[in-house]
N, C-alpha and C positions, 0 to 999 in steps of 0.2 A: 554418816556418809563423810566420805574425803574430799578434803582442798582441793581442788583445783591448785596442781604445780606449774609452776611456768620454766622452762629449759630453754635460758638465753642460748641466743647459736649468732655470736663474734667471730665479723675474720675480718682478713682484708682481702682484695679480687682483683687486680692489676685483670687479667686479662677476659679474664672467668668463670676457668676453672673453680677457683672455690667456691662464687657464689651461687654454681651449678651441686657442689658439695653441701652447702649449705640448706637446701632449697632442699633435695635429699634425707640428708638430717633432719629437719624439718615432718617430713614426713616419717620419717619410722621415729620423732617426737606422738605428734601425733595418733598414732595406730593406738598410741598408749588411751583410757578413756579417765578422766575428769586432766586431761595437763595439755600445755597450748605450749609452743614454740614463737619463742618471739628474735627474729632476724635482726642483726643492729653488725654496722660495719664502721668504720673510721676514715679520719677521713687521711688523704696522703699527704706527707709531709713533701715540702717543697726549699728546692736550694735557695730561693728567693728570698729574700729574707720579709722584704715590703708585700711579699703576696699575701692574700689572705682568702684565703676556703670560701665558700657559702657555709651559712650554718647547717645548711637540710642540701643533702647530693639530689643532682639530678634528677638520676634513676637509681633504681634499687632501694635497698632496705633505708630504716635513716641513721642516721652519726648515734656510734653508743657513747652514757654521760654515763659517770657514776652509778647514780641511783640505778642503773640497769641489774649493775653485777649489783647492787647490796639489795634489790628481791627478789634476786633470781631461787631457782631453790635448786637448781643445777645449772654447767655451759658449760658448751662447745665452742672450744677454740680452734681461728684456722688461719692458714696463711702460706702463700706459697715462697718456697723454698729459695734463702737466697744464699747463696755458699755454703750449706749444710741450716743456715740460722734463717727464723723468723724474718719476715721483713719487716724494714725499720719505720712505716710508719704503726703496727701490732705494736713494738715495742715499744717507740713512745709513747703509746695509749696508755700501757700496760706500768710503765716507772712513772703515770702517774693517780698512781693507785695507791698508796702510801699510809691515806688516810682509811681506806680501807684496811690496810692490814694494820694500823697500830692500832686501831678498833675493836678489831676479828671477827667481820664480819662475813668473810668468807669463810671459815672456819668449819670444816666437816662438809659440805655440797661437796657432792659430788661433778668430777669436770674431766670429759676425754677433748682429744685435741684430732686435728686433718689437715693432711697437707697436701701439697700438686709442683711438680716438678716436671722438666723438662724432657729429662732424664729417665730411664729402671734409675741410675746409680748416679743420679740428684742431688741425692743426699737427705733423702724423706726421714729417712732413722732419729736422723740427730739433727734434723728441722724440728720433728714429733719432741723430739729430747726437748729440747732449748725452748716452749710452749712450756714444753712439762714446771720449767727450772721458778721461775714467779709462782707458779700455783702454790706446788710444794710450799714456797716463804706463806706464802697465805695459807695454810694449811686445809689447802683441798682435799680432797680424795680423788686418788687421777683411777681412771678408767682407763682399758684397754681394748680388743677386742679378740675373743677366746677362739681357739681355736678347732672349737664346734662351731663354727662358721667355717661350713667348708669351702665359703669361694676363696680362703686364705691359704689353704692348699693347692685348690686348680686356677688362682688368679697370673696370668698370664702378663697383666696391667699393674694397676698403682694397689693397695693389701697390705698394711702390716698390721702385728700386736698389738702398737703405740698407739693405731689412727687408721681410722679411716687413710687412704693416698689414691693420690691420680699419678699415673704420668702422658707429658700434655702436647709431647714431641715440640719436634725444634719449631714449629710451627703456632704452638700451644694451642692446639686445639683444647674449648672445654667440653664436648664434647665425650661424656663419660663413659666408659664401657659396663656391661648390666653388672657383673661382681664389683664396679667399682660403687654401680647405685646399692646395687645389696648394703654390699659394708656400710656404706651410708648410712641409711634408713637403719643396721643393726648398730648402728652408734647410739641413732637418737630414739630408740627404743628403747634402747639398756640404758640410757642417763636417764631418761619419764622412767620405767621401772624404779632404778636405782634411788630418785627424788620422791618416791612414793615413802619405799623401804626405809629411808633413813627420817 
């Protein structure tokens, strides 16, 4: 009997779209037997040096710690796009993972990325690529979404072969389209299956 695998879904969400995507990815993970999703977020970055965030968020997923990364079998990493790059809070958290890099804790683990932007051409693919870079430095095995996912061809909203995406519009609406939901679940399922195969 195979051991239960854990897929860490680590994200930063400001307006709720990334959190909604994380929930759909978790559904995909949980659809694979003996696999469970673990949702974690990161604290916002403050410009006020004296400001200290609470050790737990008021709502939503708990804050991530390095142990979450160390003990996961696969990783889904999500961030809104900020000028074609990941958001500062997620980057700040990843910059604190040097000890895991030195020990090689993440080498060989599968990983995927997801994002949301206000506009269709708001830098989704470059944001996804920016999240892949530190994961490659950690020796993780990056997976995207293959074009066997029919929604990649038909979507009129988000969705890329680099990973799931969402178009929130100028009002930052967190409601995902049906295609976006299915693509998120597909990534979760793919990561879960890879965690068992690897």
